[in-house]
N, C-alpha and C positions, 0 to 999 in steps of 0.2 A: 405685185409690188408690196414690199414691206412698208408699214407705217410706223413712224417714230413720233413720240411725244416730245415737247420742248424739254421736259426734264430728262428724258433718255438722251437727247442730244447733248445737254449740259454735262451729263455724267460720262460721256465717252472720252476715252483718253486720246483717240485719234479718229477724226471724221474723214472718211474717204469720199471721193467724188461720187461713188455709187450710193453711199449712204445719204449724201447731200441731195442727190438726184431723187431718191425715194422720198425723202423728207419734203422736197419742194414740188414733187410730182412732175419732174422733167427727166429726160434721159441723162445718164451719167456723162455721156460725151458732151452734152450741152453745158454741163457744169464745168468740165475741164476746158472746153473752148471758150466759154464765157469768162473764166478766170484768166486764161492765157491772154485774152484780148482786152482785159480790164473792163469788161462789161458786167461782170457779176461780182459785186463788192463784198464777198463773204470771206476773203482770206487772201492768200498769196500764191501765185504760180511762179515757180522758179525754173528757168530754162538752164539745164545742165549743159554747159558748152562742150564738154568732152563727150564724144560719141562712143558708143559701145562697138563691139566687134562687127555688128551687122550694119553699122553706119546709120542707125535710126536715131531720131532726136529723142531726148529724154527730158521729162518734166517732173518736178516734184510739186506737190500741192500741200498747203497748210491752210486748213479751213478753221476759222475761229467760231466756236459754238455760238457766242452771243451775237456775232455779226450775221450768222446764218439764221438764227431765230428772228432777229430784228428784220432782216430782209424778207423773210416769209410773211411777217405780219405788217410789212409796209412801214416800218418805223426807222428806216436807215436812210441817211442822206449822204451825198458825197462830201459835204462840208464836215459832217461829223466824222467821217472816215479820215479825211485829211487831218483833222485835229488830233485824232487818235494816232495816226502815223507820225505826225510831228512829235508828239509826246514820246512815242516809242523810240524814235530816232534820238531824241535828247537823252533818254534813259540809257540807250546803248552807248552813246558817246561817253556818258559819265561812267558807265561800267567799264568801258575800255580804258579810261583814264585811271580808275581805281585798280584795275588789273595790272596796268603798267607799273604803277607805284608799288603794288604788292610784290611783283616780280623783282623790282629793284631792291626793295627791303629784304626779300628772301636771299637774293644774290649777295647782298652786303653781309648778312648774318652768316652765310655759308663760308665766307672767306676768313 
């Protein structure tokens, strides 16, 4: 099993379930199942509703480096995660509003 340092994890552009598993010392399948069932608070597991040609389920994972590092070192709590998620939700709402306003302004100037 490969070993990763905290700094290597921070510098990765994308962290896979396999990498997270190596980092935490658990099987990659345990990472994916833990994320799917909201038992491993290191990121987001997104179920893709559309099924591919083989009719198998498809999941996408987004692992947040700082959450992964904090989890490994026992410094993450559910309350902290909920606060971060609330903040992210508010930022996304504000971004969507700004995007709508920008689209309106651009459509006005195009006419």
